[in-house]
Short mmCIF file of the C-alpha atoms (twelve columns), coordinates in Angstrom:
data_MODEL
# 
_entry.id   MODEL 
# 
loop_
_atom_site.group_PDB 
_atom_site.id 
_atom_site.type_symbol 
_atom_site.label_atom_id 
_atom_site.label_alt_id 
_atom_site.label_comp_id 
_atom_site.label_asym_id 
_atom_site.label_seq_id 
_atom_site.Cartn_x 
_atom_site.Cartn_y 
_atom_site.Cartn_z 
_atom_site.pdbx_PDB_model_num 
ATOM 1  C CA . MET A 1  1.853  8.078  20.162 1 
ATOM 2  C CA . SER A 2  -0.155 5.559  17.508 1 
ATOM 3  C CA . GLY A 3  -1.723 8.523  16.135 1 
ATOM 4  C CA . ARG A 4  1.052  10.486 14.303 1 
ATOM 5  C CA . ARG A 5  -0.827 11.054 11.012 1 
ATOM 6  C CA . LYS A 6  1.560  8.606  9.386  1 
ATOM 7  C CA . SER A 7  -1.413 7.591  7.104  1 
ATOM 8  C CA . LEU A 8  -1.680 10.928 5.775  1 
ATOM 9  C CA . LEU A 9  2.251  11.205 5.216  1 
ATOM 10 C CA . PRO A 10 3.925  8.978  2.590  1 
ATOM 11 C CA . PRO A 11 6.464  6.246  3.502  1 
ATOM 12 C CA . GLN A 12 9.177  8.541  2.445  1 
ATOM 13 C CA . THR A 13 8.443  10.760 5.451  1 
ATOM 14 C CA . ASP A 14 8.063  7.825  7.729  1 
ATOM 15 C CA . PHE A 15 11.481 6.695  6.579  1 
ATOM 16 C CA . SER A 16 13.312 10.063 7.096  1 
ATOM 17 C CA . ARG A 17 11.810 10.174 10.491 1 
ATOM 18 C CA . SER A 18 12.859 6.534  11.413 1 
ATOM 19 C CA . VAL A 19 16.473 7.610  10.187 1 
ATOM 20 C CA . ARG A 20 16.607 10.691 12.388 1 
ATOM 21 C CA . ALA A 21 15.287 8.508  15.409 1 
ATOM 22 C CA . CYS A 22 18.056 6.043  14.969 1 
ATOM 23 C CA . GLN A 23 20.499 8.826  15.298 1 
ATOM 24 C CA . PHE A 24 18.758 9.920  18.483 1 
ATOM 25 C CA . GLY A 25 19.581 6.372  20.138 1 
ATOM 26 C CA . GLY A 26 16.856 5.704  22.701 1 
ATOM 27 C CA . GLU A 27 13.130 5.071  23.239 1 
ATOM 28 C CA . MET A 28 12.747 6.187  19.590 1 
ATOM 29 C CA . ARG A 29 14.632 3.297  18.490 1 
ATOM 30 C CA . ILE A 30 11.708 1.154  19.256 1 
ATOM 31 C CA . HIS A 31 9.453  3.676  17.415 1 
ATOM 32 C CA . VAL A 32 11.422 3.293  14.377 1 
ATOM 33 C CA . ARG A 33 11.027 -0.275 14.112 1 
ATOM 34 C CA . GLU A 34 7.487  0.040  14.423 1 
ATOM 35 C CA . SER A 35 7.523  2.926  11.969 1 
ATOM 36 C CA . LEU A 36 9.344  0.752  9.117  1 
ATOM 37 C CA . LEU A 37 6.862  -2.060 9.612  1 
ATOM 38 C CA . GLU A 38 4.152  0.105  9.436  1 
ATOM 39 C CA . ALA A 39 5.345  2.117  6.428  1 
ATOM 40 C CA . PRO A 40 4.988  -0.648 4.103  1 
ATOM 41 C CA . VAL A 41 1.482  -1.602 5.527  1 
ATOM 42 C CA . SER A 42 0.329  2.001  5.232  1 
ATOM 43 C CA . VAL A 43 1.035  1.812  1.517  1 
ATOM 44 C CA . VAL A 44 -0.579 -1.347 0.863  1 
ATOM 45 C CA . GLN A 45 -3.636 0.094  2.882  1 
ATOM 46 C CA . GLY A 46 -3.484 3.392  1.095  1 
# 
């Protein structure tokens, strides 16, 4: 779950996925929050 090649994909893809997860409304919601927090981190590290 922690290895979703998010580092390989740009932040734009993460954001798009996060928006879709929000629509799902469920366990993904938690993942969305982490994705948003990890998105900026990936940009700084990458």
